[in-house]
VOBA-1610 file (N, C-alpha, C; in pm, whole numbers, padded with zeros to 5 digits, always signed):
BEGIN
Met+02512+00611+00891Met+02416+00503+00865Met+02278+00560+00835Glu+02198+00485+00761Glu+02061+00522+00732Glu+01965+00420+00792Ala+01843+00466+00821Ala+01736+00375+00865Ala+01608+00423+00797Tyr+01564+00348+00696Tyr+01443+00387+00622Tyr+01322+00322+00688Leu+01243+00405+00756Leu+01125+00356+00828Leu+01000+00431+00781Asp+00990+00450+00650Asp+00873+00518+00592Asp+00812+00431+00482Asn+00807+00301+00508Asn+00759+00208+00406Asn+00608+00210+00385Ala+00533+00277+00474Ala+00390+00293+00449Ala+00368+00399+00342Ala+00467+00485+00322Ala+00459+00588+00218Ala+00502+00531+00083Thr+00614+00460+00083Thr+00660+00392-00038Thr+00770+00295+00000Thr+00790+00192-00081Thr+00889+00090-00052Thr+00998+00086-00158Lys+01109+00029-00121Lys+01218+00007-00216Lys+01174-00096-00320Pro+01190-00067-00450Pro+01151-00165-00553Pro+01235-00291-00544Asp+01168-00405-00558Asp+01238-00533-00558Asp+01310-00551-00691Asn+01424-00620-00688Asn+01502-00640-00811Asn+01423-00714-00919Lys+01340-00809-00878Lys+01259-00882-00976Lys+01158-00790-01043Ala+01103-00698-00965Ala+01009-00600-01020Ala+01080-00507-01117Ile+01201-00464-01081Ile+01278-00375-01168Ile+01310-00445-01300Lys+01353-00570-01292Lys+01387-00644-01414Lys+01265-00665-01502Ala+01150-00689-01441Ala+01027-00705-01519Ala+00993-00575-01590Ala+01012-00462-01523Ala+00986-00333-01585Ala+01083-00307-01701Glu+01207-00345-01681Glu+01307-00326-01787Glu+01271-00409-01911Arg+01227-00532-01889Arg+01187-00616-02003Arg+01068-00553-02076Ala+00975-00498-01998Ala+00857-00436-02059Ala+00893-00309-02136Met+00994-00237-02088Met+01038-00116-02160Met+01100-00151-02295Met+01166-00265-02300Met+01226-00309-02426Met+01119-00358-02524Glu+01007-00406-02470Glu+00896-00449-02556Glu+00801-00330-02567Tyr+00838-00236-02656Tyr+00773-00106-02656Tyr+00644-00099-02738Gly+00597-00211-02787Gly+00473-00210-02864Gly+00354-00171-02779Asn+00250-00117-02843Asn+00126-00082-02774Asn+00042-00208-02760Pro-00002-00243-02639Pro-00080-00366-02620Pro-00210-00371-02700Ser-00255-00256-02749Ser-00378-00253-02827Ser-00354-00275-02977Ser-00226-00275-03018Ser-00193-00294-03160Ser-00195-00442-03197Leu-00227-00470-03323Leu-00244-00609-03367Leu-00121-00668-03435His-00013-00590-03449His+00109-00646-03507His+00185-00724-03399Glu+00296-00785-03440Glu+00367-00875-03349Glu+00414-00807-03221Arg+00470-00687-03234Arg+00517-00618-03113Arg+00400-00585-03020Gly+00289-00544-03077Gly+00171-00515-02996Gly+00119-00639-02926Leu+00118-00751-02998Leu+00070-00876-02939Leu+00162-00924-02828Asn+00294-00903-02847Asn+00389-00939-02741Asn+00365-00856-02615Ala+00340-00727-02637Ala+00311-00639-02523Ala+00181-00680-02454Ala+00081-00717-02534Ala-00047-00762-02477Ala-00029-00889-02394Asp+00059-00977-02442Asp+00086-01100-02366Asp+00148-01067-02230Met+00240-00970-02228Met+00304-00930-02102Met+00200-00868-02008Leu+00110-00789-02066Leu+00005-00726-01987Leu-00085-00831-01921Glu-00128-00928-02000Glu-00218-01030-01946Glu-00148-01125-01850Asp-00018-01146-01871Asp+00058-01228-01777Asp+00062-01161-01640Ala+00084-01030-01638Ala+00085-00956-01512Ala-00054-00959-01448Arg-00157-00948-01530Arg-00294-00949-01477Arg-00323-01083-01409Lys-00278-01193-01470Lys-00298-01325-01410Lys-00226-01338-01277Lys-00105-01281-01269Lys-00027-01289-01145Lys-00097-01213-01032Val-00147-01093-01061Val-00218-01016-00959Val-00346-01089-00919Ala-00417-01143-01019Ala-00540-01217-00990Ala-00511-01337-00901Asn-00405-01409-00929Asn-00368-01525-00847Asn-00340-01486-00703Ser-00282-01368-00684Ser-00249-01324-00548Ser-00375-01294-00467Leu-00486-01269-00536Leu-00612-01240-00468Leu-00713-01354-00481Gly-00672-01463-00547Gly-00763-01575-00566Gly-00881-01542-00654Ser-00858-01455-00752Ser-00965-01411-00840Ser-00938-01454-00984Asn-01029-01423-01073Asn-01010-01444-01215Asn-00941-01321-01274Ser-00861-01339-01377Ser-00788-01225-01435Ser-00884-01121-01492Glu-01003-01163-01536Glu-01101-01068-01591Glu-01154-00973-01483Glu-01125-01004-01356Glu-01175-00921-01247Glu-01072-00816-01201Ile-00958-00807-01272Ile-00852-00713-01236Ile-00842-00601-01339Ile-00851-00478-01292Ile-00835-00360-01377Ile-00711-00285-01329Phe-00621-00249-01422Phe-00502-00173-01383Phe-00531-00023-01387Thr-00477+00047-01289Thr-00495+00192-01276Thr-00358+00257-01256Ser-00359+00387-01224Ser-00232+00457-01203Ser-00189+00456-01057Ser-00281+00416-00965Ser-00248+00427-00823Ser-00360+00370-00738Gly-00332+00356-00608Gly-00437+00318-00515Gly-00544+00425-00507Thr-00502+00551-00518Thr-00598+00663-00514Thr-00696+00654-00630Glu-00646+00628-00748Glu-00736+00614-00863Glu-00828+00493-00846Ser-00774+00385-00794Ser-00857+00266-00771Ser-00970+00296-00674Asp-00940+00371-00567Asp-01044+00410-00472Asp-01151+00496-00540Asn-01107+00593-00618Asn-01200+00681-00686Asn-01289+00605-00784Leu-01229+00515-00861Leu-01305+00437-00957Leu-01408+00348-00888Ala-01369+00288-00777Ala-01460+00200-00702Ala-01578+00279-00647Ile-01550+00390-00581Ile-01655+00466-00513Ile-01744+00540-00613Leu-01682+00618-00700Leu-01761+00695-00796Leu-01826+00605-00900Gly-01758+00497-00933Gly-01812+00404-01032Gly-01945+00344-00992Ile-01966+00331-00862Ile-02095+00284-00809Ile-02188+00401-00782Ala-02135+00503-00713Ala-02219+00613-00666Ala-02282+00695-00778Leu-02209+00715-00886Leu-02260+00800-00993Leu-02381+00741-01065Lys-02408+00615-01038Lys-02524+00552-01101Lys-02652+00580-01024Ser-02641+00629-00899Ser-02760+00651-00818Ser-02727+00741-00699Lys-02800+00851-00685Lys-02776+00943-00573Lys-02846+00890-00448Lys-02773+00805-00375Lys-02831+00747-00255Lys-02736+00761-00137His-02733+00659-00051His-02661+00666+00076His-02532+00586+00070Ile-02425+00644+00124Ile-02292+00581+00127Ile-02243+00580+00271Ile-02176+00471+00309Ile-02117+00459+00443Ile-01967+00439+00431Thr-01891+00513+00510Thr-01747+00492+00518Thr-01704+00520+00662Thr-01574+00531+00686Thr-01527+00556+00822Thr-01460+00692+00832Ala-01445+00738+00955Ala-01389+00871+00979Ala-01238+00875+00965Phe-01174+00758+00954Phe-01027+00760+00946Phe-00973+00691+00822Glu-01051+00696+00715Glu-01004+00645+00586Glu-00890+00730+00531His-00821+00676+00431His-00724+00754+00355His-00801+00866+00284His-00733+00977+00259His-00800+01090+00195His-00851+01056+00054Ala-00797+00955-00008Ala-00849+00914-00139Ala-00995+00872-00128Val-01031+00816-00013Val-01170+00777+00012Val-01247+00892+00075Leu-01190+00953+00178Leu-01261+01061+00249Leu-01295+01179+00158Asp-01198+01222+00079Asp-01223+01338-00007Asp-01322+01306-00117Thr-01319+01183-00167Thr-01416+01141-00268Thr-01557+01139-00210Cys-01570+01085-00090Cys-01701+01080-00024Cys-01748+01220+00013Ser-01655+01309+00052Ser-01691+01446+00084Ser-01745+01517-00040Trp-01682+01492-00154Trp-01730+01552-00280Trp-01871+01504-00310Leu-01895+01375-00290Leu-02029+01321-00311Leu-02129+01385-00215Gly-02086+01403-00089Gly-02173+01465+00010Gly-02212+01608-00027Asn-02122+01676-00098Asn-02150+01813-00143Asn-02231+01817-00272Asn-02259+01699-00325Asn-02330+01693-00453Asn-02454+01603-00446Gly-02522+01611-00335Gly-02653+01549-00325Gly-02661+01411-00264Tyr-02547+01357-00221Tyr-02548+01224-00160Tyr-02550+01236-00008Lys-02606+01137+00057Lys-02597+01128+00202Lys-02480+01037+00236Val-02388+01085+00318Val-02270+01006+00357Val-02267+00992+00508Thr-02252+00870+00557Thr-02239+00842+00699Thr-02095+00803+00729Tyr-02035+00866+00830Tyr-01897+00838+00869Tyr-01897+00766+01005Ile-01843+00645+01006Ile-01838+00564+01128Ile-01705+00588+01200Asn-01711+00616+01329Asn-01589+00637+01406Asn-01532+00505+01458Pro-01400+00492+01459Pro-01338+00375+01522Pro-01342+00390+01673Asn-01315+00281+01747Asn-01300+00294+01891Asn-01161+00348+01923Lys-01128+00359+02051Lys-01000+00417+02090Lys-00880+00332+02050Glu-00907+00206+02021Glu-00800+00117+01975Glu-00782+00124+01823Gly-00867+00202+01757Gly-00855+00217+01612Gly-00923+00107+01534Ile-01031+00050+01589Ile-01102-00059+01524Ile-01248-00019+01499Ile-01298-00050+01382Ile-01438-00025+01348Ile-01524-00143+01396Asn-01634-00111+01462Asn-01727-00214+01508Asn-01825-00247+01396Pro-01827-00372+01349Pro-01918-00410+01240Pro-02065-00377+01269Asp-02103-00383+01397Asp-02241-00352+01434Asp-02276-00206+01402Asp-02176-00118+01409Asp-02201+00023+01375Asp-02232+00038+01226Ile-02165-00045+01145Ile-02195-00046+01002Ile-02337-00098+00980Lys-02367-00208+01045Lys-02499-00271+01029Lys-02612-00176+01067Lys-02596-00105+01178Lys-02699-00012+01225Lys-02717+00107+01131Ser-02613+00139+01054Ser-02618+00257+00967Ser-02676+00227+00829Ile-02685+00101+00793Ile-02738+00064+00661Ile-02889+00087+00658Thr-02933+00155+00554Thr-03076+00180+00533Thr-03117+00122+00399Lys-03244+00137+00366Lys-03293+00086+00237Lys-03232+00164+00120Asp-03176+00282+00147Asp-03115+00364+00041Asp-02964+00345+00031Thr-02905+00265+00119Thr-02759+00246+00116Thr-02719+00161-00005Ile-02626+00214-00084Ile-02580+00139-00202Ile-02434+00096-00190Phe-02362+00156-00095Phe-02216+00136-00096Phe-02158+00154+00043Val-02066+00064+00080Val-01989+00077+00204Val-01842+00065+00170Ser-01760+00156+00224Ser-01615+00150+00202Ser-01544+00157+00336Val-01472+00049+00369Val-01394+00042+00494Val-01256-00010+00461Met-01153+00064+00496Met-01016+00022+00466Met-00981-00105+00545His-00894-00187+00485His-00854-00311+00552His-00757-00280+00666Val-00660-00195+00638Val-00562-00154+00740Val-00548-00003+00733Asn-00558+00063+00849Asn-00544+00208+00850Asn-00401+00248+00813Asn-00390+00345+00723Asn-00258+00382+00671Asn-00172+00457+00772Glu-00231+00512+00876Glu-00151+00585+00974Glu-00119+00504+01099Ile-00220+00441+01159Ile-00195+00368+01283Ile-00188+00216+01262Gly-00212+00170+01140Gly-00187+00030+01107Gly-00285-00072+01161Thr-00396-00027+01219Thr-00491-00122+01277Thr-00570-00196+01169Ile-00592-00325+01196Ile-00659-00414+01100Ile-00809-00414+01126Gln-00886-00389+01022Gln-01031-00380+01037Gln-01098-00514+01004Pro-01210-00544+01069Pro-01279-00672+01048Pro-01361-00673+00919Ile-01291-00665+00806Ile-01364-00649+00679Ile-01442-00773+00640Lys-01398-00890+00683Lys-01472-01012+00650Lys-01611-01008+00711Glu-01620-00966+00838Glu-01749-00955+00905Glu-01834-00844+00843Ile-01769-00733+00808Ile-01842-00622+00748Ile-01896-00661+00610Tyr-01815-00736+00535Tyr-01860-00781+00403Tyr-01981-00874+00415Glu-01981-00959+00514Glu-02094-01051+00535Glu-02222-00971+00563Ile-02208-00867+00643Ile-02323-00780+00672Ile-02373-00715+00543Cys-02280-00664+00464Cys-02318-00598+00338Cys-02384-00694+00241Arg-02332-00815+00232Arg-02393-00914+00140Arg-02535-00946+00183Asn-02555-00962+00311Asn-02690-00993+00361Asn-02787-00879+00334Lys-02734-00757+00330Lys-02818-00639+00306Lys-02820-00599+00157Glu-02749-00678+00074Glu-02739-00651-00070Glu-02680-00511-00097Val-02574-00482-00024Val-02502-00356-00037Val-02361-00387-00087Ile-02311-00310-00182Ile-02177-00333-00236Ile-02071-00287-00136Phe-01967-00369-00120Phe-01862-00339-00022Phe-01726-00324-00090His-01659-00213-00059His-01525-00185-00110His-01427-00174+00006Thr-01306-00224-00015Thr-01201-00203+00084Thr-01075-00149+00019Asp-01019-00046+00079Asp-00889+00006+00041Asp-00785-00083+00110Ala-00721-00169+00032Ala-00625-00266+00087Ala-00482-00228+00053Val-00459-00100+00028Val-00326-00054-00011Val-00220-00090+00093Gln-00254-00078+00223Gln-00156-00106+00327Gln-00149-00254+00366Ser-00254-00329+00337Ser-00258-00469+00383Ser-00211-00569+00279Tyr-00219-00532+00152Tyr-00187-00625+00044Tyr-00047-00685+00061Lys-00039-00817+00058Lys+00083-00896+00073Lys+00133-00906+00218Lys+00072-00832+00310Lys+00116-00838+00450Lys+00011-00895+00543Glu-00112-00902+00497Glu-00223-00952+00578Glu-00311-01039+00489Lys-00381-01137+00548Lys-00469-01223+00469Lys-00569-01139+00393Leu-00571-01157+00261Leu-00659-01079+00175Leu-00690-01160+00051Asn-00817-01172+00020Asn-00855-01239-00105Asn-00991-01191-00152Ser-01030-01241-00268Ser-01150-01192-00335Ser-01279-01231-00264Ser-01271-01314-00161Ser-01392-01351-00086Ser-01424-01250+00024Met-01341-01143+00035Met-01354-01050+00146Met-01413-00915+00107Ala-01442-00895-00022Ala-01500-00767-00066Ala-01547-00780-00210Asp-01631-00687-00251Asp-01673-00678-00391Asp-01571-00603-00474Leu-01503-00508-00410Leu-01405-00422-00476Leu-01285-00406-00384Ile-01163-00426-00437Ile-01041-00417-00356Ile-00940-00330-00429Ser-00891-00226-00362Ser-00789-00137-00419Ser-00650-00176-00368Ile-00553-00181-00460Ile-00414-00206-00420Ile-00322-00109-00495Ser-00199-00097-00446Ser-00101-00006-00505Ser+00034-00076-00516Ala+00101-00059-00630Ala+00226-00131-00655Ala+00341-00085-00567His+00356+00046-00548His+00477+00094-00481His+00475+00073-00330Lys+00364+00022-00276Lys+00360-00013-00134Lys+00411-00155-00110Val+00429-00232-00218Val+00470-00373-00205Val+00592-00403-00292His+00683-00305-00301His+00811-00322-00372His+00796-00327-00522Gly+00687-00268-00574Gly+00673-00244-00716Gly+00715-00102-00746Leu+00663-00047-00856Leu+00700+00089-00897Leu+00585+00186-00875Lys+00619+00312-00860Lys+00516+00415-00847Lys+00442+00430-00980Gly+00320+00482-00972Gly+00244+00507-01093Gly+00161+00390-01141Thr+00142+00290-01057Thr+00062+00174-01095Thr-00020+00125-00976Gly-00145+00093-01002Gly-00231+00033-00901Gly-00322-00066-00969Ala-00412-00124-00894Ala-00509-00218-00951Ala-00636-00215-00868Leu-00745-00253-00934Leu-00873-00264-00867Leu-00934-00399-00900Tyr-00962-00477-00796Tyr-01036-00601-00813Tyr-01184-00567-00816Ile-01254-00616-00918Ile-01397-00593-00934Ile-01465-00728-00947Lys-01539-00767-00846Lys-01605-00897-00850Lys-01695-00911-00972Glu-01692-01027-01032Glu-01774-01053-01150Glu-01921-01019-01121Gly-01981-00945-01211Gly-02120-00904-01194Gly-02137-00763-01145Ile-02030-00704-01085Ile-02035-00565-01039Ile-02009-00474-01159Lys-02097-00381-01185Lys-02084-00290-01298Lys-02051-00149-01248Leu-01944-00092-01303Leu-01902+00042-01264Leu-01925+00142-01377Gln-01950+00266-01338Gln-01959+00376-01432Gln-01817+00426-01459Pro-01771+00428-01586Pro-01636+00480-01613Pro-01624+00626-01572Leu-01508+00664-01524Leu-01484+00803-01486Leu-01417+00881-01598Met-01352+00809-01689Met-01285+00872-01802Met-01332+00804-01930His-01316+00875-02042His-01362+00824-02171His-01255+00850-02276Gly-01252+00764-02377Gly-01155+00785-02483Gly-01084+00660-02531Gly-01122+00544-02481Gly-01060+00420-02525Gly-01123+00302-02455Met-01098+00184-02507Met-01159+00063-02452Met-01061-00020-02369Gln-00945+00039-02336Gln-00851-00035-02252Gln-00915-00067-02116Glu-00866-00174-02056Glu-00912-00217-01923Glu-01065-00226-01918Gln-01119-00297-02016Gln-01264-00322-02025Gln-01345-00193-02033Gly-01283-00088-02086Gly-01352+00038-02101Gly-01362+00119-01973Leu-01304+00070-01865Leu-01314+00138-01736Leu-01197+00232-01708Arg-01087+00210-01782Arg-00969+00292-01757Arg-00899+00318-01891Pro-00956+00410-01973Pro-00900+00435-02106Pro-00760+00495-02100Gly-00684+00474-02205Gly-00546+00522-02210Gly-00451+00405-02221Thr-00343+00423-02295Thr-00245+00316-02311Thr-00189+00274-02176Glu-00188+00146-02151Glu-00146+00094-02020Glu+00003+00120-01994Asn+00035+00143-01868Asn+00174+00161-01823Asn+00236+00022-01807Leu+00280-00033-01919Leu+00325-00172-01918Leu+00443-00198-01825Pro+00547-00113-01820Pro+00656-00139-01725Pro+00609-00146-01580Gly+00524-00051-01541Gly+00473-00051-01404Gly+00385-00171-01376Ile+00304-00209-01474Ile+00215-00324-01458Ile+00294-00454-01448Ala+00398-00467-01532Ala+00482-00586-01527Ala+00552-00597-01392Ala+00596-00482-01340Ala+00661-00482-01209Ala+00562-00520-01099Leu+00438-00473-01108Leu+00336-00511-01010Leu+00309-00661-01018Gly+00309-00716-01139Gly+00291-00860-01154Gly+00394-00939-01077Glu+00519-00895-01085Glu+00625-00963-01011Glu+00613-00938-00861Ala+00579-00814-00825Ala+00565-00781-00682Ala+00452-00863-00618Ser+00350-00893-00696Ser+00237-00970-00642Ser+00275-01113-00607Arg+00390-01158-00658Arg+00435-01295-00632Arg+00538-01303-00519Leu+00581-01190-00469Leu+00686-01188-00366Leu+00635-01246-00235Glu+00720-01323-00170Glu+00690-01372-00036Glu+00730-01264+00064Met+00640-01228+00153Met+00668-01126+00252Met+00701-01192+00387Pro+00820-01167+00442Pro+00859-01228+00570Pro+00788-01161+00688Val+00659-01186+00697Val+00573-01116+00793Val+00622-01130+00937Glu+00657-01253+00976Glu+00696-01273+01116Glu+00827-01203+01149Asn+00919-01200+01055Asn+01045-01130+01080Asn+01022-00979+01091Ile+00935-00926+01004Ile+00902-00784+01010Ile+00837-00751+01144Arg+00744-00837+01187Arg+00676-00814+01315Arg+00775-00819+01432Lys+00868-00911+01426Lys+00968-00924+01533Lys+01051-00797+01545Leu+01094-00742+01431Leu+01172-00618+01433Leu+01086-00500+01479Arg+00961-00497+01436Arg+00870-00389+01478Arg+00849-00392+01629Asp+00829-00512+01683Asp+00810-00526+01828Asp+00935-00485+01906Ala+01051-00514+01849Ala+01176-00472+01913Ala+01187-00320+01915Leu+01147-00257+01806Leu+01148-00111+01799Leu+01053-00052+01904Ala+00934-00110+01914Ala+00837-00063+02012Ala+00891-00076+02155Lys+00949-00190+02184Lys+01005-00214+02318Lys+01114-00112+02350Asn+01199-00087+02252Asn+01309+00009+02272Asn+01258+00150+02300Leu+01151+00190+02230Leu+01102+00328+02240Leu+01009+00350+02359Leu+00946+00244+02406Leu+00854+00258+02520Leu+00927+00289+02650Val+01059+00275+02652Val+01134+00312+02773Val+01146+00464+02784Ile+01117+00534+02676Ile+01121+00681+02679Ile+01003+00732+02761Lys+01029+00815+02856Lys+00924+00871+02940Lys+00824+00949+02853Gly+00695+00925+02879Gly+00592+00997+02805Gly+00567+00943+02665Ser+00617+00823+02636Ser+00592+00763+02504Ser+00464+00680+02509Lys+00398+00669+02396Lys+00270+00599+02390Lys+00247+00545+02250Ile+00200+00420+02242Ile+00164+00360+02113Ile+00019+00396+02084Asn-00006+00443+01965Asn-00141+00483+01925Asn-00211+00370+01853Gly-00323+00325+01909Gly-00399+00216+01848Gly-00357+00081+01901Ser-00437-00019+01870Ser-00415-00155+01917Ser-00285-00214+01863Met-00208-00280+01951Met-00091-00354+01904Met-00131-00495+01863Glu-00234-00546+01926Glu-00279-00683+01896Glu-00336-00694+01755Lys-00414-00594+01715Lys-00477-00597+01583Lys-00413-00493+01494Arg-00284-00510+01470Arg-00204-00413+01394Arg-00123-00487+01287Ile-00112-00427+01172Ile-00031-00485+01065Ile+00113-00499+01114Cys+00182-00601+01067Cys+00315-00635+01118Cys+00418-00524+01103Ser+00398-00435+01007Ser+00502-00337+00972Ser+00488-00201+01037Asn+00375-00175+01104Asn+00343-00039+01147Asn+00368-00015+01296Leu+00419+00104+01328Leu+00429+00150+01466Leu+00404+00300+01467Asn+00297+00342+01534Asn+00264+00484+01545Asn+00274+00523+01691Met+00358+00622+01721Met+00384+00658+01861Met+00380+00808+01884Ser+00336+00844+02004Ser+00339+00983+02050Ser+00445+00998+02158Phe+00507+01116+02161Phe+00605+01149+02265Phe+00563+01282+02327Ser+00519+01278+02451Ser+00464+01396+02515Ser+00565+01510+02518Gly+00515+01630+02488Gly+00600+01748+02493Gly+00688+01767+02371Ile+00673+01680+02271Ile+00758+01685+02152Ile+00671+01710+02028Gly+00711+01803+01943Gly+00643+01824+01817Gly+00697+01728+01713Ala+00608+01657+01644Ala+00650+01555+01549Ala+00732+01614+01434Glu+00696+01733+01390Glu+00770+01794+01279Glu+00915+01819+01317Asn+00935+01871+01437Asn+01070+01897+01485Asn+01149+01768+01500Leu+01084+01666+01558Leu+01148+01536+01576Leu+01186+01475+01442Met+01094+01481+01347Met+01118+01423+01216Met+01234+01491+01144Met+01242+01622+01154Met+01350+01697+01088Met+01487+01660+01146His+01493+01646+01279His+01619+01607+01341His+01659+01466+01300Leu+01562+01376+01298Leu+01592+01239+01258Leu+01637+01231+01113Ser+01574+01312+01029Ser+01612+01312+00888Ser+01758+01351+00869Ser+01804+01446+00949Ser+01945+01489+00940Ser+02041+01379+00981Met+01988+01277+01052Met+02068+01164+01094Met+02049+01042+01003Gly+01977+01062+00893Gly+01957+00953+00798Gly+01842+00861+00834Ile+01753+00906+00923Ile+01640+00823+00964Ile+01511+00879+00904Ser+01442+00797+00827Ser+01320+00839+00759Ser+01198+00786+00831Val+01119+00878+00886Val+00990+00845+00945Val+00891+00946+00888Ser+00764+00937+00929Ser+00667+01036+00880Ser+00574+01077+00992Met+00495+01180+00962Met+00396+01229+01058Met+00259+01170+01033Gly+00247+01090+00928Gly+00117+01032+00892Gly+00115+00998+00746Ser+00000+01015+00682Ser-00014+00985+00541Ser+00079+01073+00459Ala+00154+01010+00367Ala+00249+01086+00285Ala+00179+01187+00197Cys+00053+01161+00161Cys-00021+01250+00072Cys-00050+01384+00136Val-00049+01390+00269Val-00081+01516+00338Val+00030+01556+00435Ala+00146+01492+00423Ala+00253+01514+00521Ala+00302+01659+00523Lys+00291+01728+00409Lys+00337+01867+00403Lys+00235+01964+00460Ala+00114+01915+00484Ala+00012+01999+00546Ala+00019+01976+00696Ile+00081+02070+00768Ile+00105+02052+00911Ile-00025+02079+00987Lys-00101+01976+01008Lys-00225+01985+01085Lys-00247+01851+01152Pro-00326+01847+01258Pro-00346+01721+01331Pro-00401+01611+01243Ser-00352+01492+01261Ser-00399+01377+01184Ser-00545+01347+01215His-00627+01338+01109His-00768+01304+01130His-00782+01164+01186Ala-00690+01074+01151Ala-00696+00936+01201Ala-00670+00932+01351Leu-00570+01007+01395Leu-00538+01009+01537Leu-00646+01080+01619Lys-00703+01185+01564Lys-00811+01254+01633Lys-00935+01166+01644Ser-00957+01080+01543Ser-01075+00995+01544Ser-01069+00889+01653Ile-00948+00857+01702Ile-00938+00758+01811Ile-00920+00826+01947Gly-00942+00957+01951Gly-00946+01026+02078Gly-00823+01103+02120Leu-00720+01110+02036Leu-00602+01188+02074Leu-00633+01337+02068Thr-00575+01412+02159Thr-00589+01557+02155Thr-00506+01611+02040Glu-00527+01736+02006Glu-00450+01797+01898Glu-00301+01796+01932Lys-00269+01821+02059Lys-00129+01823+02101Lys-00068+01683+02090Glu-00142+01581+02130Glu-00092+01443+02120Glu-00074+01402+01975Ala-00171+01438+01891Ala-00163+01403+01750Ala-00044+01471+01683Asn-00018+01596+01722Asn+00094+01670+01663Asn+00229+01623+01716Gly+00227+01535+01815Gly+00352+01480+01869Gly+00373+01336+01830Ser+00304+01291+01726Ser+00309+01150+01686Ser+00384+01130+01556Ile+00456+01020+01549Ile+00523+00983+01424Ile+00484+00841+01386Arg+00488+00815+01256Arg+00461+00681+01204Arg+00592+00621+01155Met+00618+00498+01200Met+00734+00423+01154Met+00684+00295+01088Ala+00733+00266+00970Ala+00684+00150+00896Ala+00801+00073+00836Leu+00803-00057+00864Leu+00913-00144+00821Leu+00877-00217+00693Ser+00975-00281+00633Ser+00952-00365+00515Ser+01041-00488+00523Lys+01037-00569+00421Lys+01120-00690+00417Lys+01268-00657+00411Tyr+01301-00532+00376Tyr+01441-00492+00368Tyr+01493-00433+00499Thr+01406-00408+00595Thr+01448-00349+00723Thr+01537-00447+00800Thr+01645-00395+00857Thr+01740-00480+00930Thr+01741-00448+01080Lys+01795-00537+01157Lys+01809-00515+01301Lys+01901-00396+01328Asp+02004-00381+01247Asp+02094-00266+01264Asp+02019-00135+01248Glu+01927-00129+01153Glu+01847-00008+01134Glu+01759+00019+01256Ile+01699-00088+01308Ile+01613-00073+01426Ile+01694-00024+01546Asp+01811-00082+01567Asp+01896-00041+01679Asp+01940+00105+01663Tyr+01981+00140+01542Tyr+02028+00276+01515Tyr+01915+00377+01537Ala+01798+00346+01479Ala+01684+00437+01492Ala+01641+00451+01637Ser+01639+00341+01710Ser+01599+00345+01851Ser+01691+00437+01931Asp+01820+00422+01913Asp+01916+00503+01988Asp+01900+00651+01954Lys+01886+00683+01827Lys+01878+00822+01786Lys+01745+00887+01826Ile+01636+00812+01819Ile+01507+00868+01861Ile+01510+00901+02009Lys+01565+00811+02090Lys+01579+00839+02234Lys+01662+00965+02256Leu+01772+00976+02184Leu+01863+01089+02199Leu+01795+01220+02160Val+01724+01219+02048Val+01660+01341+01999Val+01547+01384+02091Val+01464+01288+02134Val+01353+01321+02224Val+01405+01386+02351Glu+01508+01327+02410Glu+01566+01381+02532Glu+01622+01520+02509Ser+01688+01537+02393Ser+01749+01666+02359Ser+01642+01774+02341Leu+01536+01742+02271Leu+01429+01839+02245Leu+01356+01879+02373Arg+01347+01788+02466Arg+01280+01820+02592Arg+01361+01913+02679Lys+01490+01924+02654Lys+01576+02013+02730Lys+01575+02155+02675Val+01526+02169+02553Val+01526+02302+02488Val+01422+02394+02551
//
């Protein structure tokens, strides 16, 4: 049997998304061409844009398609920052797409402030407010942490930013379709298709009307001149369909809670971060005396897919910056695994994974 519990890294494509991509592949015209095939492709492109916009309660003109959530983050941050060398605020446990971009800015003349979460993995809006100065131009706070799944109070943070006339961006890659999210909660919102049963290689950025970004690439007028290059129509069409999918949030949460209950009977087990303010699909746990890499390898041999943290850095065996930011020691962080469910996760998978994780942990402690 298999149990796929790495849905924070990527999800199984939905059949409707696959069929939409197949239709787009058959309509091989370039959306920028003015002949019939090109116009048909352009219609498919704009139809997908409307679907994504509807999912966020925005206008279609406010949606730009990109290659990934990482590109969306880069375009949002650099698109604002490159216009003025001033002050930027973010958090200490952002995805590396945000952290590394802000670090690059910090090495190139910008002042960057990093806000730490509390031990429950939550950012205090007052800490953001206290850090804003007259030179602050940009704040970026993720909606849901990609490793520990904690939900951030972005609505309150956005209100603070609006009052201070500061632009606010949120990386919503993990929260999109699973948590309340709309265009009234940020000036800029990054999403990714393959996290919500779409295809890899496609993302989107919501840009509130009136916000002007500096393009990062040049060479074409696609996507309002902000993202030149022929659009990935199959991936975009699939994202359009994925944006319309109903997510069985309560069922996912029920299965996640069952998994947590099953694993907490293991001696020395601990849930990292708040359970109350956590996305329905995420469970991050530490097992004392156990190395996560060793545990993950054993589980993989049994058909169980989990991760040690962000998939982008999973091959770099070092303590998770997110776990360290909430106070875990290096040893505790190195003994933690992330399990993430989706709408396809079944009770049988949860039961199987629970039994095998207990067995492996006990076995490794005897070595």
